C-alpha positions in Angstrom: 6.3 9.8 12.8 7.1 6.4 13.5 11.0 5.2 13.6 12.6 4.2 10.4 14.7 1.4 9.5 17.3 2.5 6.8 18.4 -0.7 5.1 18.5 -3.6 7.4 20.1 -7.0 6.5 17.2 -10.2 6.9 19.2 -10.7 10.4 19.0 -7.0 11.6 15.4 -6.9 10.3 14.4 -9.4 12.2 16.4 -8.6 15.8 14.4 -4.7 15.4 11.4 -6.2 14.8 11.4 -8.3 17.8 13.2 -5.6 20.0 10.5 -3.1 19.1 7.8 -5.7 20.0 4.7 -3.3 20.4 6.5 -0.4 20.0 5.7 0.8 16.3 2.8 3.3 16.1 0.5 2.2 13.4 -2.2 -0.7 14.1 -3.1 -3.2 11.2 -6.6 -4.8 11.4 -7.3 -7.7 9.4 -10.8 -8.4 10.5 -12.5 -11.6 9.8 -9.9 -14.0 10.1 -11.2 -15.4 12.8 -14.0 -15.8 11.3 -16.0 -14.0 13.7 -18.4 -11.3 12.8 -16.6 -7.6 12.4 -17.7 -5.2 15.4 -18.2 -1.9 14.0 -15.7 0.6 14.9 -16.3 3.0 17.4 -18.1 6.2 16.1 -19.0 4.7 12.5 -22.4 6.4 12.7 -20.4 9.8 12.6 -17.8 8.7 10.5 -16.2 10.5 7.7 -16.0 8.3 4.6 -15.4 10.4 1.7 -14.4 7.0 -0.6 -14.3 3.6 -0.3 -10.4 3.8 1.2 -11.0 6.3 4.0 -13.1 6.2 7.5 -12.2 8.9 10.0 -14.3 8.6 13.2 -15.0 11.5 16.0 -12.1 9.7 17.8 -9.6 10.7 15.6 -9.4 7.6 14.3 -7.9 7.1 10.7 -8.7 4.1 9.0 -7.0 3.4 5.4 -8.4 0.4 3.5 -6.2 -1.6 1.3 -7.6 -3.9 -1.4 -4.6 -5.7 -2.6 -3.4 -9.1 -0.6 -0.7 -8.9 1.5 1.7 -11.7 0.9 5.1 -10.2 1.9 5.4 -7.5 -0.7 4.4 -4.8 1.9 1.0 -3.4 0.5 -0.3 -3.0 4.0 2.4 -0.2 4.3 2.9 1.2 1.2 -0.5 1.3 0.1 -1.3 3.4 3.5 1.3 5.9 2.7 -0.1 7.2 -0.4 -3.3 7.6 1.2 -1.6 9.2 4.5 0.6 11.8 2.3 -1.8 13.4 0.3 -4.6 13.0 3.6 -2.0 14.4 5.7 -2.7 12.2 8.1 -1.0 11.7 11.7 0.9 8.2 10.7 0.4 7.2 14.5 -3.1 7.6 14.4 -3.4 5.5 11.2 -5.2 1.7 11.2 -5.4 -0.6 8.3 -7.8 -2.8 7.1 -8.2 -5.3 4.3 -10.8 -4.3 2.2 -13.9 -6.6 1.4 -14.9 -7.9 -2.2 -16.4 -5.0 -4.0 -15.8 -3.1 -7.3 -14.6 -0.1 -5.5 -11.4 -1.7 -5.1 -10.9 -3.1 -8.4 -7.3 -3.1 -9.4 -7.4 -0.4 -12.2 -4.9 -2.4 -14.3 -6.9 -5.5 -14.2 -10.5 -4.3 -13.9 -11.0 -7.3 -10.8 -10.0 -7.3 -7.6 -6.5 -9.0 -7.6 -2.9 -8.4 -6.8 0.0 -9.8 -9.2 1.6 -8.4 -12.2 4.0 -6.2 -9.3 0.9 -3.5 -10.2 -0.2 -2.6 -6.5 1.8 0.4 -6.0 2.0 1.4 -10.2 -2.0 0.9 -10.0 -3.1 2.8 -7.1 -0.3 5.6 -7.7 -2.8 8.2 -8.6 -6.2 6.6 -7.1 -5.4 6.8 -3.7 -3.2 9.7 -3.6 -6.6 11.2 -5.3 -8.6 9.7 -2.4 -6.5 11.1 0.2 -5.9 14.5 -1.3 -10.3 14.8 -1.7 -10.5 13.8 2.1 -8.3 16.7 3.0 -10.0 19.2 0.9 -13.0 18.2 2.4 -11.4 18.5 5.8 -10.4 21.7 5.3 -13.6 23.1 3.9 -15.0 21.8 7.1 -12.5 23.8 9.5 -12.7 27.0 7.6 -16.7 26.9 7.6 -16.6 26.1 11.3 -13.9 28.9 12.1 -15.8 31.5 9.5 -12.7 32.2 7.7 -11.2 32.0 4.3 -10.5 28.5 3.4 -7.2 29.6 1.6 -5.9 30.9 5.0 -6.3 27.1 6.4 -4.0 24.1 5.9 -4.0 20.7 6.8 -0.7 18.9 8.7 -0.6 15.7 11.0 -4.7 15.0 11.2 -5.4 18.3 11.9 -6.6 21.3 10.2 -4.7 24.8 11.3 -5.6 28.4 11.2 -2.9 30.5 12.6 -2.9 29.4 16.2 -6.2 27.4 15.8 -6.6 23.7 15.5 -8.9 20.9 14.6 -8.4 17.3 14.3 -9.5 15.6 11.6 -12.1 13.5 14.2 -13.7 16.8 15.6 -14.1 17.5 11.8 -15.4 14.5 10.8 -19.2 15.0 11.4 -19.3 18.4 9.2 -16.9 17.2 6.7 -19.3 14.3 6.1 -22.3 16.6 5.2 -19.9 18.4 2.3 -20.1 17.5 -1.2 -17.3 15.7 -2.6 -15.1 17.7 -4.9 -14.4 16.7 -8.2 -10.8 17.1 -8.6 -8.8 17.6 -5.4 -4.9 18.9 -6.0 -2.0 16.6 -5.6 0.8 17.7 -3.7 3.9 18.4 -5.1 6.8 15.3 -4.4 9.4 18.1 -3.3 6.7 18.7 -0.2 6.2 15.0 0.7 7.0 13.8 4.1 5.5 10.3 4.0 6.3 8.9 0.5 9.9 8.3 0.1 10.3 7.2 3.6 11.5 3.9 4.8 8.8 3.4 7.4 8.8 0.3 9.1 6.3 -2.3 7.9 3.1 -2.4 9.8 2.5 -6.1 9.6 6.1 -7.0 11.0 5.1 -7.0 14.6 2.2 -9.4 14.5 4.0 -11.6 12.2 7.3 -11.9 14.8 4.9 -12.5 17.8 2.7 -14.8 16.0 -0.5 -13.1 16.2 -0.9 -12.6 12.4 -3.5 -14.2 10.8 -2.6 -16.4 7.8 -5.1 -18.8 6.1 -4.1 -21.6 7.7 -4.9 -19.5 11.0 -8.7 -19.4 10.1 -10.9 -21.1 12.9 -14.6 -21.1 14.1 -17.2 -23.3 15.4 -17.5 -26.6 13.9 -15.0 -25.9 11.7 -13.8 -29.2 9.8 -10.4 -29.9 8.1 -10.4 -31.8 4.8 -7.0 -33.5 3.2 -7.6 -34.2 -0.6 -6.4 -37.9 -2.7 -5.2 -35.8 -5.8 -4.6 -37.7 -8.9 -1.4 -39.6 -8.8 -0.8 -39.0 -12.8 -1.8 -36.0 -15.1 -5.3 -36.2 -15.9 -6.2 -39.1 -13.9 -9.8 -39.8 -13.0 -11.4 -41.3 -10.0 -13.0 -44.6 -11.1 -13.8 -45.7 -7.4 -13.0 -45.5 -3.8 -13.4 -47.6 -0.6 -13.7 -45.0 2.3 -13.8 -47.8 5.0 -10.2 -47.8 6.0 -10.4 -43.6 6.0 -13.4 -43.8 8.1 -12.3 -45.9 11.0 -9.5 -43.3 11.6 -11.0 -41.4 14.7 -11.9 -38.1 14.1 -13.0 -38.6 10.5 -16.4 -37.5 9.7 -16.9 -38.1 5.9 -15.4 -38.8 2.7 -16.5 -37.3 -0.4 -15.6 -36.9 -4.0 -15.0 -33.6 -5.5 -13.6 -32.3 -8.6 -10.1 -32.3 -7.4 -10.1 -36.0 -6.3 -11.6 -37.8 -2.8 -11.9 -35.5 0.1 -11.2 -36.7 3.6 -13.3 -34.4 6.1 -12.5 -34.8 9.8 -12.5 -33.0 12.9 -8.6 -32.0 12.8 -5.7 -32.0 10.2 -4.2 -34.8 11.4 -7.0 -37.2 11.7 -7.9 -35.6 7.9 -4.4 -36.5 6.9 -4.2 -40.1 8.0 -7.3 -40.9 7.0 -6.4 -39.3 3.3 -3.3 -41.6 3.3 -5.6 -44.9 4.7 -8.0 -44.1 1.6 -8.2 -46.9 -1.1 -8.5 -44.6 -4.3 -9.1 -46.6 -8.1 -7.7 -44.0 -10.8 -7.9 -44.4 -14.5 -4.6 -44.0 -16.5 -5.4 -40.3 -17.6 -4.7 -39.3 -20.8 -0.7 -38.6 -20.0 0.1 -41.4 -18.2 3.6 -42.1 -20.5 4.3 -38.2 -20.6 7.6 -38.0 -19.4 10.4 -34.9 -19.2 12.3 -36.1 -22.1 9.5 -36.6 -23.9 8.3 -33.5 -23.8 11.8 -31.8 -24.3 12.1 -33.8 -27.6 8.6 -32.7 -28.5 9.6 -28.9 -28.0 12.7 -29.3 -30.0 10.3 -30.9 -32.8 8.0 -27.7 -32.6 11.1 -25.7 -33.1 11.3 -27.2 -36.5 8.0 -25.8 -37.6 7.1 -21.9 -38.0 5.4 -20.0 -35.0 3.8 -16.8 -34.6 5.9 -13.7 -35.0 6.3 -11.5 -32.0 8.7 -9.4 -33.2 10.3 -8.2 -37.1 12.7 -5.7 -37.7 15.0 -5.6 -40.8 15.8 -9.0 -42.8 17.6 -11.7 -40.7 17.8 -14.2 -44.1 19.5 -11.1 -45.9 22.1 -10.5 -42.9 25.5 -11.3 -43.8 27.3 -11.0 -40.6 31.1 -11.3 -40.0 30.7 -14.1 -37.5 27.6 -16.2 -36.7 26.7 -18.0 -33.6 23.7 -20.7 -32.9 22.7 -21.9 -29.3 19.9 -24.1 -28.1 19.2 -23.0 -24.7 16.7 -24.4 -22.1 14.4 -24.2 -18.7 12.4 -26.5 -16.8 9.0 -26.2 -15.1 9.3 -24.8 -11.8 6.9 -24.9 -8.2 6.0 -21.9 -6.8 6.9 -23.5 -3.6 5.0 -20.9 -0.8 6.0 -21.5 2.4 2.4 -21.6 3.3 0.9 -24.5 1.3 -2.4 -23.8 -0.3 -5.5 -24.0 2.2 -9.2 -22.1 1.9 -12.1 -22.1 4.3 -15.2 -22.0 3.2 -19.1 -22.0 4.5 -22.0 -23.0 2.4 -25.3 -22.5 3.6 -28.6 -21.5 2.4 -28.4 -18.0 2.9 -24.9 -17.9 0.6 -21.2 -18.9 0.6 -18.3 -17.3 3.1 -14.7 -17.9 2.2 -11.6 -17.2 4.2 -8.6 -17.4 1.7 -4.9 -16.4 1.4 -6.0 -15.3 -2.1 -4.2 -13.0 -4.7 -7.6 -13.0 -6.5 -10.8 -12.4 -4.2 -12.6 -10.7 -7.0 -12.2 -13.3 -9.1 -12.9 -16.4 -6.3 -16.4 -14.6 -6.3 -17.1 -14.5 -9.9 -15.4 -18.4 -10.1 -17.7 -19.8 -7.1 -20.8 -18.1 -8.0 -20.7 -19.4 -11.6 -19.8 -22.7 -10.4 -22.8 -23.3 -7.7 -25.2 -21.0 -9.2 -25.2 -18.8 -6.1 -26.0 -15.1 -6.8 -22.1 -12.8 -6.7 -23.2 -10.7 -3.9 -24.1 -13.5 -1.7 -20.4 -15.1 -2.4 -18.4 -13.3 0.5 -14.6 -13.5 0.3 -12.3 -12.7 3.2 -8.4 -12.2 2.2 -6.3 -13.2 5.0 -2.6 -12.6 4.9 -0.8 -14.7 2.4 2.3 -17.0 3.2 3.7 -16.0 -0.5 2.0 -16.0 -3.5 4.2 -15.7 -6.4 1.3 -16.0 -8.9 0.2 -19.4 -7.3 -2.5 -18.1 -5.4 -4.4 -16.5 -8.2 -5.2 -19.6 -9.3 -8.6 -20.8 -8.2 -8.5 -24.5 -7.4 -7.9 -24.4 -3.6 -10.8 -22.2 -3.3 -13.0 -24.2 -5.4 -12.3 -27.5 -3.4 -13.1 -26.3 0.1 -16.4 -24.6 -1.4 -17.5 -28.3 -2.8 -16.0 -30.0 0.2 -18.2 -27.5 2.7 -21.3 -28.0 0.7 -20.9 -32.0 0.5 -21.0 -32.3 4.1 -23.4 -29.2 5.2 -20.5 -27.7 7.5 -17.6 -24.9 7.5 -14.4 -26.9 6.2 -10.6 -25.7 5.7 -9.2 -27.5 2.9 -5.5 -27.8 3.8 -2.6 -29.1 0.9 0.2 -31.2 2.4 3.6 -30.3 0.8 3.5 -32.8 -1.3 -0.3 -31.9 -2.9 1.2 -28.4 -3.4 4.4 -29.4 -4.8 2.3 -31.8 -7.2 -0.7 -29.4 -8.0 -0.1 -28.7 -11.8 0.6 -25.2 -11.5 4.1 -24.3 -12.8 6.4 -21.9 -15.0 6.3 -23.7 -18.0 9.4 -25.5 -19.8 10.8 -23.5 -22.3 13.6 -24.3 -25.1 14.7 -21.8 -27.5 17.0 -21.8 -30.5 19.0 -18.7 -31.1 21.3 -17.5 -34.3 23.1 -14.5 -33.9 26.0 -12.5 -35.5 28.4 -9.7 -35.1 29.5 -7.6 -37.7 33.2 -6.9 -38.5 33.7 -4.1 -35.9 31.9 -6.7 -33.5 28.3 -5.2 -33.1 25.0 -7.5 -33.3 24.0 -7.7 -36.8 21.1 -10.0 -36.3 19.4 -11.6 -33.7 16.8 -14.6 -34.7 14.8 -16.4 -31.8 12.5 -19.1 -31.9 10.9 -20.0 -28.5 8.6 -23.7 -27.9 6.6 -23.1 -24.8 3.1 -23.6 -23.4 0.7 -20.7 -23.1 -0.1 -19.3 -19.7 -2.7 -17.2 -20.9 -4.8 -20.4 -22.6 -4.2 -22.1 -19.1 -5.2 -19.0 -17.1 -8.9 -19.6 -18.9 -8.1 -16.2 -21.0 -8.8 -18.4 -23.6 -6.7 -19.1 -26.4 -4.4 -16.5 -27.8 -5.4 -15.0 -31.1 -1.9 -14.3 -32.5 0.6 -14.0 -29.5 0.8 -15.1 -25.9 3.0 -12.2 -25.1 4.4 -13.9 -21.8 5.6 -16.7 -24.0 8.2 -14.4 -25.3 8.7 -11.5 -22.6 12.2 -10.7 -21.9 13.5 -11.9 -25.0 11.2 -9.9 -27.8 12.0 -6.6 -26.1 15.8 -7.3 -26.9 16.9 -3.5 -26.5 20.4 -3.9 -27.9 21.1 -1.8 -31.1 20.6 -4.9 -33.8 19.5 -3.9 -37.4 18.0 -7.5 -38.0 15.5 -8.8 -35.4 13.2 -11.8 -35.6 11.9 -13.0 -32.8 8.7 -15.8 -33.0 6.8 -18.3 -30.5 5.8 -21.7 -31.2 3.2 -22.9 -29.1 3.5 -26.7 -27.7 0.9 -27.8 -24.9 2.2 -31.3 -23.6 -0.9 -31.3 -21.2 1.2 -30.0 -17.8 -0.4 -27.5 -16.0 1.5 -24.2 -16.2 0.7 -20.6 -14.5 1.9 -17.5 -13.4 5.1 -17.6 -11.9 7.3 -14.9 -10.3 8.4 -12.6 -13.0 6.4 -15.3 -15.7 8.3 -15.1 -18.9 11.0 -12.8 -17.9 12.0 -15.5 -15.9 13.1 -17.8 -18.1 13.5 -15.3 -21.4 16.2 -12.9 -19.6 18.1 -15.8 -19.1 18.3 -16.6 -22.8 18.4 -13.0 -23.7 21.1 -12.0 -21.7 23.3 -15.3 -21.8 23.1 -14.7 -25.6 24.2 -11.3 -25.6 27.2 -12.4 -23.5 27.8 -14.8 -26.2 28.1 -12.0 -28.5 30.3 -9.8 -26.4 33.1 -13.2 -26.3 32.6 -13.4 -29.6 33.3 -9.8 -30.4 36.4 -9.9 -27.9 35.0 -7.0 -26.0 34.0 -6.9 -22.2 30.2 -7.6 -21.4 29.6 -4.9 -19.4 31.2 -2.3 -22.2 29.9 -4.3 -24.7 26.2 -4.0 -23.4 26.3 -0.1 -22.5 27.7 0.7 -26.0 24.6 -1.0 -27.4 21.9 1.0 -25.2 22.1 4.5 -26.5 18.3 4.4 -27.3 17.5 2.8 -23.7 19.0 5.1 -21.2 17.2 3.6 -18.3 18.6 0.1 -19.3 21.9 1.8 -19.4 21.7 4.0 -16.3 21.3 0.8 -14.0 24.0 -1.1 -15.8 26.5 1.4 -15.2 25.0 2.1 -11.6 25.3 -1.5 -10.5 29.0 -2.1 -12.6 30.2 1.1 -10.2 28.6 -0.6 -7.3 30.0 -4.0 -7.8 33.9 -3.0 -8.6 33.0 -4.3 -12.4 36.7 -4.1 -13.4 38.4 -4.5 -9.8 40.5 -7.8 -9.0 38.9 -10.4 -7.6 40.5 -13.4 -5.5 41.4 -16.3 -7.6 39.0 -18.9 -8.1 35.7 -16.0 -8.5 34.3 -14.5 -11.3 31.9 -11.6 -11.9 29.0 -11.9 -14.5 26.5 -9.0 -15.2 22.8 -8.7 -16.7 20.0 -6.3 -17.1 16.2 -6.3 -17.9 13.6 -4.5 -17.8 10.2 -6.0 -16.6 7.0 -5.1 -15.3 8.1 -1.2 -16.3 11.0 -1.2 -13.7 14.6 -1.5 -15.0 17.3 -4.0 -13.1 20.8 -4.7 -13.6 22.3 -7.5 -11.5 26.2 -8.4 -10.9 27.0 -11.8 -9.5 30.2 -12.8 -8.0 30.8 -16.4 -8.2 33.1 -19.4 -7.9 32.9 -23.2 -8.0 33.1 -25.6 -4.8 34.9 -28.6 -4.6 32.1 -30.7 -5.7 31.7 -28.2 -8.8 28.5 -26.8 -7.6 28.5 -23.0 -7.8 28.9 -20.8 -5.2 27.2 -17.1 -5.0 29.6 -14.9 -2.8 27.7 -11.4 -3.7 25.3 -10.1 -5.3 24.9 -6.3 -6.7 21.5 -5.2 -7.9 20.5 -1.4 -9.2 17.3 -1.0 -9.7 14.9 1.7 -11.4 11.1 1.6 -10.4 10.6 5.2 -10.9 9.7 6.9 -7.6 9.9 4.9 -4.6 7.0 5.1 -2.1 8.9 3.0 0.5 12.3 2.4 0.0 13.1 -0.4 2.6 10.3 -1.9 1.0 11.6 -1.8 -2.7 15.0 -2.9 -1.2 13.8 -6.0 0.5 11.5 -6.7 -2.6 14.7 -6.8 -4.7 16.4 -9.5 -2.0 13.6 -11.1 -1.8 13.5 -12.0 -5.4 17.1 -12.5 -5.8 17.0 -15.2 -3.3 13.8 -16.8 -5.0 15.5 -16.5 -8.5 19.0 -18.3 -6.8 17.0 -20.9 -5.5 15.7 -21.9 -9.2 18.9 -21.3 -10.9 21.0 -23.7 -8.4 18.1 -26.0 -7.4 14.4 -25.7 -9.1 13.3 -28.7 -11.6 10.0 -30.3 -11.8 10.5 -33.2 -13.8 8.0 -36.1 -14.4 7.8 -39.5 -15.6 5.0 -41.8 -16.7 2.7 -38.9 -15.9 4.0 -38.2 -12.5 5.6 -35.4 -11.1 8.9 -36.8 -9.5 9.3 -34.1 -6.7 7.5 -34.1 -3.5 8.9 -31.9 -0.6 11.9 -29.3 0.1 14.4 -32.8 0.0 14.2 -33.0 -4.0 12.8 -29.6 -4.4 15.1 -27.8 -2.6 15.6 -23.6 -1.9 18.4 -21.7 -1.2 19.3 -21.9 2.5 21.1 -19.6 5.0 24.3 -21.2 4.0 23.7 -20.6 0.8 22.5 -17.3 1.0 25.1 -14.4 -0.1 25.3 -10.9 0.4 22.7 -8.8 -1.4 23.2 -5.0 -1.9 20.4 -2.9 -3.4 21.0 0.4 -4.7 18.0 2.5 -5.8 18.4 4.7 -9.4 16.8 8.0 -8.6 13.7 8.7 -10.8 11.2 11.3 -11.3 9.0 8.9 -13.1 5.7 7.0 -11.6 6.4 4.0 -9.8 6.4 0.7 -11.6 6.3 -2.7 -10.8 8.9 -4.0 -7.9 7.7 -7.3 -6.8 9.1 -9.4 -9.3 11.6 -7.3 -11.7 14.9 -8.5 -9.6 14.0 -12.3 -10.5 14.9 -12.0 -14.3 18.6 -11.1 -14.4 19.8 -13.3 -11.9 20.1 -16.5 -13.5 22.1 -15.1 -16.6 24.5 -12.8 -14.5 25.2 -16.3 -12.3 25.2 -18.4 -15.7 28.0 -15.2 -17.1 30.2 -15.3 -14.4 30.7 -19.1 -14.3 31.4 -18.6 -18.0 34.2 -16.1 -17.2 35.2 -18.2 -14.5 35.4 -21.6 -16.1 35.3 -20.9 -19.9 32.3 -23.0 -20.1 28.8 -22.0 -21.5 26.0 -23.7 -19.9 22.6 -23.1 -21.7 20.3 -24.9 -19.5 18.7 -24.6 -16.1 19.1 -25.4 -13.4 23.1 -25.3 -12.9 24.5 -28.6 -11.9 27.3 -30.1 -10.3 29.7 -31.2 -13.2 28.3 -28.7 -15.4 31.3 -26.3 -15.2 33.9 -29.4 -15.3 
């Protein structure tokens, strides 16, 4: 079995990966990244392929096919663990391949081939285990027939079937097993017998990412490949009215300048020539329908929208009739946020008379095929999509803009083209976490318990923006994280007031939970303060009907030493949130720097995501989500002036750097429940836990993100 890495720090993890070098025992094959024809594996003709996810060849090579995109979350390890466990594979003989686009690889929770919503493990928990179990049972039958013995006397273990002292490897059984009927319902293993699942096995893609051989979208290459950089609209909704390509075409290496839906593409022999040509291009734009739009105007319009009735998301009791002993009212706000993936958007496409080939770091390969087939009129089966590794996704790579641009550019110049967004293009590409405002009214009774919660949220619809159509009644993402309010409260009213200023919005890591948990978990802190009670104890007493919320809350308080003293000038805050089926509580220790900006010294995180396939990956995903959320809480903000996005790069849209990154402790709550999401759930609690810590420190409640110097003065 491969060496295990229990719970390394970021630095320890990198050091281990570097020193391990090629020492990891499992290979990862991501054929197609260099856009060269993939050769058939050795023994493919005699391969045992009982389903779309497993291929075993006579040379004892076990290949497991992964249908979900690898964007840092670890599916190239966790999903093979599901298959290998039930298959009883020899983990040292396993290879992994990225699946092509095919209905057989559809995400069971989406009904299409796509990666998002923290669904990978929870969607494939049973399907992949059943796939592995089916192959295992067929191999056992093949061995029993070979030996002429009772099948019940045989068992599979580490890539072979055993009967007494006799042993046949899976490779030796492949040809016979391939001729057997596929059983309808192979039995799954009892979790107590797991030897691969639940183990923090090293990630299979780490060595290649460390030594530089991993292939991302930007690494795609092929003979005759050209590169395109696009002149995008400078303001929201602006359209091209004309352009002069003469200066762009004078740049050495520039081949063509073509207009596509996204703007004007400069196509060249390499990226630098394309970018230089794009910068030299003269484009005339109309003003666009939102040329006067500003952040201040959007905020004012959302506040006005709060005055009108919205769509009811939750109604219990009667908030109007409630008579609390004390009433609180508050207005909370959250800004637009960019995804800021480390790898900017890119896609390579080749449009020929025989079809369309696409190589992309995409979360939505199945959607890519459907969309491209529709806009080009090419039959879907003639649109081939190869998914490369993704340099971050966070929901952004579920969008189709960069794929469409590459296809249109390739078609226009009759050559394969790689479209590359610069960082500035990426930051201003109109795919943002929505801005939101919420007016909250709450009250406590004479004993300090919540008597009512009334919330009205004004925000755009992601569902509408993503092409799922206008919501018939309610876009759940607009209120998720708020309308699930778990605290015992007799009167609750939550509603959504839709407002569409025209800024492009999209799914962002943890979606609506990212802002609504900030609203909800800050406000329950306000109620605790009004009741003159400890924020942890107050929450705990109100969660009797929500044991999993309560369990992570108690665990995080214990691990953080909630009631223990802190150095002068520091304070703790706490928050808990359920999202994507998982429960996460966090405690943040914070102080203020001399310039008034917050400093986070420690984050403690307790996670209940059901049974864990790979606890090492779970911990690292939680750490990643905390850092992502901390970047947003301290720095993240997209602003507009006269229809133009003001931020352009990491100098004015910072992310947390090493000197700001606190120690992050992740504690897993044992569970026998089926696995739930983990890529996103640790994002929502961070901002409210930080806000609550800073309130405990300063006595000032800041209800707007991000936190800025002077907010807590």
